[in-house]
C-alpha positions in Angstrom: 13.3 22.0 -24.8 12.3 19.2 -22.2 9.7 17.0 -23.7 8.2 16.2 -20.2 7.4 19.7 -19.8 6.7 20.9 -23.3 4.5 18.2 -24.6 0.7 18.4 -25.2 -1.3 15.1 -24.3 -5.1 14.9 -25.2 -7.6 12.2 -25.7 -9.5 11.8 -29.4 -13.0 10.7 -28.9 -14.0 7.7 -31.1 -16.2 7.7 -34.2 -18.8 5.5 -35.9 -16.7 3.3 -38.1 -18.9 3.7 -40.9 -18.4 7.6 -41.1 -14.6 7.7 -41.0 -12.8 9.2 -44.0 -11.0 7.0 -46.0 -7.6 8.5 -45.5 -7.6 7.3 -41.9 -8.4 3.6 -42.7 -5.1 2.5 -42.5 -4.3 4.2 -39.1 -7.6 3.1 -37.7 -6.9 -0.4 -38.6 -3.3 -0.4 -37.1 -4.6 1.0 -33.9 -7.3 -1.2 -33.7 -5.1 -4.2 -33.9 -2.5 -2.9 -31.2 -2.2 -3.1 -27.5 -3.4 -0.5 -25.4 -0.8 2.1 -24.8 1.3 0.7 -27.5 1.9 3.8 -29.2 2.9 4.6 -32.8 4.7 7.4 -34.5 1.4 9.1 -36.3 3.9 11.2 -38.7 4.3 8.1 -40.6 0.6 8.2 -41.7 0.3 12.0 -42.3 0.7 13.8 -45.7 4.2 15.7 -46.4 2.3 18.9 -47.4 2.1 21.0 -44.2 -1.3 22.3 -44.6 -2.6 18.6 -45.3 -0.8 17.4 -42.5 -2.3 20.0 -40.3 -5.6 19.2 -41.5 -5.1 15.6 -41.2 -4.6 15.7 -37.5 -6.9 18.4 -36.7 -9.9 16.4 -38.3 -8.8 12.8 -37.2 -11.5 10.2 -37.4 -10.9 6.9 -35.7 -13.2 4.2 -34.4 -11.4 3.7 -31.1 -10.8 6.1 -28.3 -7.0 7.4 -28.6 -4.8 9.4 -27.0 -2.4 12.0 -28.9 1.2 12.9 -27.7 2.4 16.1 -29.5 5.9 17.8 -29.1 6.9 21.0 -30.6 10.5 20.1 -31.5 11.0 23.2 -33.6 13.4 23.7 -36.4 12.7 21.9 -39.5 11.4 18.8 -37.5 8.5 20.5 -36.5 6.0 18.8 -34.3 6.5 15.2 -33.3 3.3 13.3 -32.9 2.7 9.9 -31.1 -0.7 8.2 -31.0 -2.1 5.1 -29.0 -5.2 3.1 -28.3 -7.0 4.2 -25.0 -9.4 2.0 -22.9 -13.0 3.1 -23.0 -13.6 5.6 -20.5 -15.7 3.4 -18.2 -12.7 0.6 -18.0 -10.2 3.2 -16.6 -8.3 2.3 -13.3 -5.2 2.7 -11.6 -3.5 0.1 -13.6 -4.3 1.7 -16.8 -3.2 5.2 -15.3 0.1 3.4 -14.6 0.7 2.0 -17.9 -0.2 5.4 -19.7 2.6 7.1 -17.4 4.8 4.3 -18.1 4.2 4.9 -22.0 4.7 8.7 -21.8 8.0 8.1 -20.0 8.9 5.8 -22.9 8.0 8.6 -25.4 9.9 11.2 -23.7 13.1 9.0 -23.5 13.4 8.3 -27.3 12.5 11.7 -28.2 16.4 12.7 -28.3 17.3 9.9 -30.1 14.5 10.4 -32.7 15.4 14.0 -33.1 19.3 13.2 -33.7 18.4 10.4 -36.2 15.9 12.5 -37.9 18.1 15.7 -38.2 20.8 13.5 -39.5 18.7 12.0 -42.1 17.6 15.5 -43.3 21.0 16.8 -43.4 22.0 13.9 -45.7 18.9 14.4 -47.9 19.4 18.2 -48.2 23.2 18.0 -49.0 22.8 15.0 -51.5 21.1 17.5 -53.8 23.5 19.8 -54.0 26.4 17.5 -54.9 26.3 13.7 -55.2 28.4 12.7 -52.3 29.0 9.5 -50.8 27.7 8.5 -47.6 30.9 8.5 -45.7 32.0 11.8 -46.8 28.5 12.9 -45.9 29.0 11.4 -42.5 32.0 13.2 -41.9 30.7 16.5 -42.9 27.7 16.1 -40.4 30.3 15.0 -37.8 32.3 18.3 -38.5 29.3 20.4 -38.1 27.5 18.9 -35.1 30.2 17.0 -33.1 28.0 13.6 -33.8 30.7 11.0 -33.8 28.3 8.1 -34.4 29.7 5.7 -36.7 28.3 3.4 -39.5 27.0 -0.1 -38.3 29.0 -2.3 -40.8 32.7 -2.9 -40.8 33.6 -1.4 -44.2 31.7 1.7 -43.6 33.7 2.3 -40.3 37.2 1.5 -41.9 36.5 4.1 -44.6 35.3 6.6 -41.9 38.5 6.0 -40.3 40.8 6.7 -43.2 38.6 9.6 -44.0 39.4 11.0 -40.5 43.1 10.3 -41.1 43.3 12.2 -44.4 41.5 15.1 -42.8 43.8 15.2 -40.0 46.9 15.3 -42.3 45.5 17.9 -44.5 47.9 17.3 -47.1 47.3 15.5 -50.3 51.0 14.8 -50.9 51.4 12.5 -47.8 47.9 10.8 -48.1 48.8 7.1 -48.6 46.3 5.1 -50.9 45.5 2.2 -48.1 44.7 0.1 -51.1 48.0 -0.4 -52.1 48.7 -1.9 -48.8 46.4 -4.8 -48.7 46.7 -5.9 -52.2 43.7 -4.5 -53.7 44.2 -4.3 -57.3 40.7 -3.6 -58.6 38.8 -0.3 -59.7 35.7 -0.8 -57.5 36.2 2.1 -55.3 37.8 4.7 -58.0 34.4 6.7 -57.9 35.0 6.9 -54.4 38.3 8.2 -54.5 37.9 10.4 -57.1 34.9 12.1 -55.5 36.8 12.3 -52.2 39.9 14.3 -54.1 37.4 16.7 -55.5 35.7 17.5 -52.4 39.4 17.5 -50.5 40.8 19.9 -52.9 37.8 22.2 -52.3 38.4 22.2 -48.8 41.7 23.1 -48.6 41.7 25.9 -51.2 
């Protein structure tokens, strides 16, 4: 779905600060101290429980006028929510309208990136509960299932992923070379990783 045509944007009226429920205090404080149209991810403040999350958003109370952007991504990501501080209605002018339009464009632009990262995080968390797999192995599984070819940021993880790809490409344990023997490494630091990978590889080729 295209965010620009499937999102919902609405205003949230401000409340008397003395009447605000305590569960909104942190969000209210953060919004009050931010610049106009400086949006934040509302999902960082809502409860994990779906019913409580729905109730939190439906009854939201804030001391400043705010805007709420909602995008129904679907699947297990649910609805993405972004919130920002709006100017008072008597202060609205063309400059503010331009800033708001630019902000919504920025949100639309980051949604695909946000979804990709969150989906990857959810997959890692879900399957790490099934087996205690190392992150490089999980990344390889994720790549095989989704085609996402992104690599880890640090050099060591990148090297490990390249070695894993080589092993998977060869598909034969008898011709897989333990590359540690070629660079002089004699320690046992990575034995847990190699043992885990051998178990995983044996399951795959059965």
